[in-house]
N, C-alpha and C positions, 0 to 999 in steps of 0.2 A: 270581393271588394268591400262588402259590409264587416266581413269577418275581420278583413285586414285593418279597416279603421277601428273598428271594436277593440283590437289588440292594440293597437298604438294609444287609443285612449286609456285602456288600462294600464300600459307603461308609464302613460304621463300621470296618471292618478297615483300610481305607486310611487313613482318618483317626487311628486308633492309632498305627500305623505312622508316620505323617507326624509325630505329637506325638513319639514316641521320637526320632526323627531329629533334630528341632529340639532337643531336651533334651541329646541326645549332641553334637551340633555345638557348643550353648552352653558345656556343662561342658568340654569340650577347650578353647574359646578362652579361658575362665575361666583353667583351670589352666595355659595357654600364658602369657596376661598377668599370672599370679601369679607364674610362675617368672622371667618377663621382669623383673618389677618386683624380685623377691629377687635376682637377678643383679645388677640395677643399683643396688641398696643396697649389695650386695658391692664393686662397683667404687668405689662414693664412699667407702664406709668404710675401703678399704685405704690411700686417700691421707692419711690421717692417722695417723701412727704414735703409739701410747701410751707410758708409761711407767711402770715400777714401780722403788721402792726397796727393794733388799734389807736386810731388817732386820739380816741377820746381819753386813752389811761397811758398810751405809749407802750404797751405789751405786745410781746409778740406772741401770736398764737398759730400753731403747728396744727395743719390739716392735710388730709388726703382729699383730693376731687376726683370724681368720677363721671362720665356721661354729660359733659358741659352742653352739649347740643341740645340735650332734651328739655322739655317745658318744665314738667313737675319735679319741684326740687325737695329732696329728703336731707334733713340735717341729722345725723346721730351723733347723741350726747352720752357720753360713757359714765361709769359710776366711780365711786370712790377709790383713789390711788391708781386709776386707768388710765388709758390714752387710746387715741384712735385706732390702736392695735386690738383693743376689746372687741371690735368688728371685723377683724380680719379675715375670721371663718364665714362670716356672711358674705363679704366683698365678691367673691368668685360667684356666687348665685345671682348677686343684685347686678354684677355685670351681663346677665343675660336678660336683664329686664331693662325698660327704655325710661330710666329715670337719671336725674340729676343728682348724684348722691355726694354729699359732703361729710366727712369724719373728723370730727373736732378732737382737739387736744386741749382741755380746760388749762386756764390759769394756773399755774404752778405745778401741771402735771405733766410728766413725759418731757419732751424738749420745747413746752411752752415758757413763756417768762415768768418770773417770781416777782412777788408783790408781799405785802403785809396783809392784805385784805382777801380772805376767802369766803365770806358771806355768800349765801344762796343768791341773795339779790344782786350780788356783783357778778357772779358766774351768768346770770341770766341777762343782765346787762351788756355782758360781751359778748353772748350768742345774738343778740338784737344789733348791736354795733357792728358784728362782722358781718351780719346779712345786710345792712344798711352799705356797708363798705364794698360788698360784693355785688352790690345793685339787685338783691334778691328781695322781690317786694313781699313774698309771703311762701311758707314751707309746712312740710308737714314734719313735725318733730318727734322723734324716736329718741327715748331716754330707757337708759337702764339705771335701776337702783338709783343714788343721787341724781343721776342725768333726769330721772323722772320728774323729781321735785324742781329741777331747774327748768325741765320743761314746761310745768304747771306754771310755775312762777312767770316764765316768758309770757304764757298764755293769759295771765293775770294782769300783768302788768303792761305788756305789747301785744295786745289781742290782734291787732290790726297785720301782725307779723307770721301768726299762726293759721294755717290751713286746718290741721286736725292733729291728735296727739297719739301715740303708740307709747303706752307705761309699761316696760318689762320690768316685773318685780317691784312693786310700788306700794303706796299707801297714801292716805290722805293726810296722814300726821306722821312724827317720829318722835315727838317729845316724851311720848310716854312708853316708849319701844325698850323692853328689857335688855335685849341682844344688842342694840346700839349702845346702850347705858353700859352694859358690861365691857364691850369693846373699846368704849371710850375711857373706863377706868385703866385700862391697859394701854391704851394710846397715849395716854398724857403722862406715862411714865417713860416713855420712849425717848432714847438720847441717839444722837450720831456717831458713829454709822449704824442704821438700822439693821439688826439681826435677820438675817435671810431667812432662817427657819421661821422667826414669827411672820414673816411675811408669807413663807409658803404656806403655814398653817392656816393664816387669815384667807387666803385666796382659794384653796382646795376644799375649804369649808363652805364655799357658796355653790359648789357642784354636787351633783348625786351619783355621778357615772366619773369612769377613769376617761380623762382626756390625753391627747399626745403629749409628750414628755417636752418636745421641742416648743410646743405652742405654751404649755405652763410655765416652762422656764422662762419665755420671752414674756409672760404676763408679770412674772416675779420680777424680772429684770426692770421693766417698764415702772413698779410701784417702788423700788428701790432708788429710782431717780429724785424721788420725793425725800426732802431734808424732814426731820421729825417736827420741826415747826409748821411745817404744812400738812403732815400728817394731824397733829394737834387743832390745830385751826380751822382745817377744811370740816373735820368731824364734829368740833364744837358748833359750827355753823349748822351743819346738817340735823343734829338732833332736837334744834330750836324749831324745826319747820313743822306748821300746822295750817294748813291751807283748807280745811274741811268746810268753813264758812263761805271762803272766796268761790270754791269749787261748785258750790250749790248754783251761782250766777253764772257760772261758764256756759257759753253757749257754741260749743265744739264738739264735734264727735270724736270720740275717745275708744280707741281698742286697748283694753288691759289684758296682758298676757302673765301668766302665774304660773310656776312649777308646783305641783304639789308637795315637794320635797323641799321647798324654799324654807328654811329655817331663819332667815332674816325677818322676812313679813309674812304672817301666818293667814291662813284663810281668811280669818275674822277680819283681817284689814283689806280683803278684797271687796267682802261683801260691804264693808262701809264705804269703800271708794266708788264702788259700782252703784250704791245707793244714792249717794251725793251727787253724782254726776247724771245730769237728766238726759244725755245722747251717750250713753256708755256701752260697751258690750265685755264682758268676761270671757276668756278663752283660757281652760286649764291645760296644761301638760302633765301627762301621767310620768311619774318616775322621773323628774326632772328637777333639779334644784334651783337655787336663784339666778345663777347665769344661763338661762336657757339657751339664749343665740348663741352661747358656745356650746353647748350639747346637743342642741338640734337646730342648727343654722338653717338646712335646707326647709324644714317645717316651718321655722320662723317666718322664712323669707315668701314662702307661699302663702302663710296666713297673712302677713304685712301687704303684699301686692294684691290679696283678695280684698282686704280692708279699704284699701286705696281705691280701687275699680269701684267697690260698692259705695262708697262716698260721692264718688264723680257721678254716679247713676243718679243717687239720691238728691241731687241737688236740683 
């Protein structure tokens, strides 16, 4: 009798364990399927850029928005003659992170509206006004090249809108940069239509390694959307930038990312930028050029998310 009861209890225990095992397997499968579905939806979503008309200036701003349900907002700001597509290689890695990401296309670039004003201060005001209209109280600004100077300007003139900064291929000033001065001499001679070979040489000079032809062709196509007037006025505004004195007063945490093969902003520029900023950290990417987020997008996302997590812990 005792033996029979023991056998019955044993069978019950085995049945209960089996039941819980099946439930755990089912929940794991459901969660994985749900995550796969969400990622699939994100991938389909990013293929269709949106647009918003800035009420302050009446300009249409093109953008891609991802992860709207998440609390922490990151605004990505591209470089000279680029568009939101500059961060396309980053998107698939950011999609696995829990952040609200906005990839902007600046005025006069990509499919955003055209104007006569391409000063850095106007680009910066557009970013702040865009955030206001979207109801974004604060954001982490991630800028590349010209986008870093726009990010700096936002942090200087609209500090309440900026959580922290990530600067890719940057400096504290542009007004004495020989590479930009040389480029400006060529750009001021441009006429419409812009020569594709000129754009190709310009864009390929910013990377140290071979990138997929499909990606680079699209980058070139995006740059060709700008007319010669926009090329000229935008670069003229950029080379006047000098925020060295204002950056000394900035009270923001900043991550500086630089490729050691960057031919636009050399190592000395990084040292100066790192010194003038009170709360900055410099990270160097080996054998990488000016467009490090193009060349090493996965590593870039890891460094970005680590920086965000660290700054939150430090608060």
